[in-house]
Steps between C-alpha positions, in 0.01 A plus 500: 500500500305419189483145383646413159154427352378842602748671271306596189792607274610177327858624430544600862353178620737303271798700626404436856460127432846484344649677800324271743627191309859640509474556871361149560782355287759692699343386823508134399858534371607658832331231698671230285832676544454511876413132505815412303718717723348348814554151368861591406565648848341202668701262282827685573419509874423128493827419322691733731346335807559151365862564424563654839328210671705257288821683583417495875403132485813416307718693746354299787574177310856607429553585867353167601740313271787700650392414853464134414851506364629659822373202695732278304806689628697282750566639847874460451639784291661344194777633285381645170556238231657612176467313173680587177356559156708541186499877557506563878448361846140520612377450858207277576159664523375566855242240606223761540528597136531159340123446447456853356804458272370175373183678395681781326872488430507880460478540878808682627403604854244639743448853641315589815439830690329483834161671541445526125352279225853443366556132555562358156713274285749681278541386142767552237507442121707631208212737428419783742161543339353154556419514872341844463193319366527140620455333838703218660295243309581689172137605460432846361449727798502882522648468849803328348767362736792630700807442287874562494678686225617260231863620531530426872677187620439342840770233469792706368349769720432835342576806710135608479203275442215704356148371564194646326125481572186679405352758737143368504216716650377183673827487691616188317857450382700812596187700575611549864860599421402864520455458878876573511434855390397555861812510714308372800423178308870466424587543868276201585595291194870558438558154355343277246556143395620389163601136453642362181395144444853406620545710816312722742566872532403791723542856372522831681324791317748771420339716229142586399456724202291601202641483150421509129568268212726723290576511132785278394718793389437703817813515716386454862495235774265222398439268792356229273837471321701450823545124523872447524761742633835441329695709746473656848485840335204401291321346801555812717377724221177308479455516879544880493242531225244296690566678824439832332163377366391333823191637677663476839830421654528149652849571623633199311735479202590170333866438424665334206456124523158522659209316338198713403140438409295772325115478504339703225143581416297760304422839663231675303535811719821555302342450160474206265875422532514565876644236734528442871816323611598335827863383533620260764849373602547140611562457871437126544 
């Protein structure tokens, strides 16, 4: 290939020079863009890693506080103490949750599923959006927290306590809830633990299904609106709807008067509004 200085035609040489400068400018711009993108990706990965590490570390600290609280429980089983406020009677907080509750008064319980990462405090506020982006310490965190629907009541017990959590790729929060899509996992993990801060509870899984968040004016069963059943007929109708949606038959059907807990998380396989739902009935 001829060198630039070997080109005798001045106009041609000038045109070649311009083209070479353009190419060099594009090359430098591309390199700069790649550097910026690389730094951005590295920064995002660093933040992502840091938040996951912080969430894991916090989870271990929460569990430690809970365990320390359990050591305070006397060997002799005591009667639940009730104290009255101006509005209602409220039981004393279980010893294992006192330290956690003193750190954040929005604590309402604890959920745990064996052989998963699900072993977390459950929060509740008047705003269902807050704990989507905040951790137990009320720091901004994309992992959020596990939290109960604002309309649920654990004292004047709602028929169905709905608990939400992000489905994180890291497995944090409700990232392992999708293990229940495998019936063999269900067979080996038929129960999960959900304690309110006032009493312990064991729940038998009865339904596992995928659902969508529907338009407000759409007439269909919306699991996330089922909190209180005002009649046996209404309760049974909801059980039929969930049974029809369930991925497999557990052979169990709750009856009117039973206490339910619904665990809900995102399910991107069903689209942006997809949800995975696990419903349990209290057995202890």
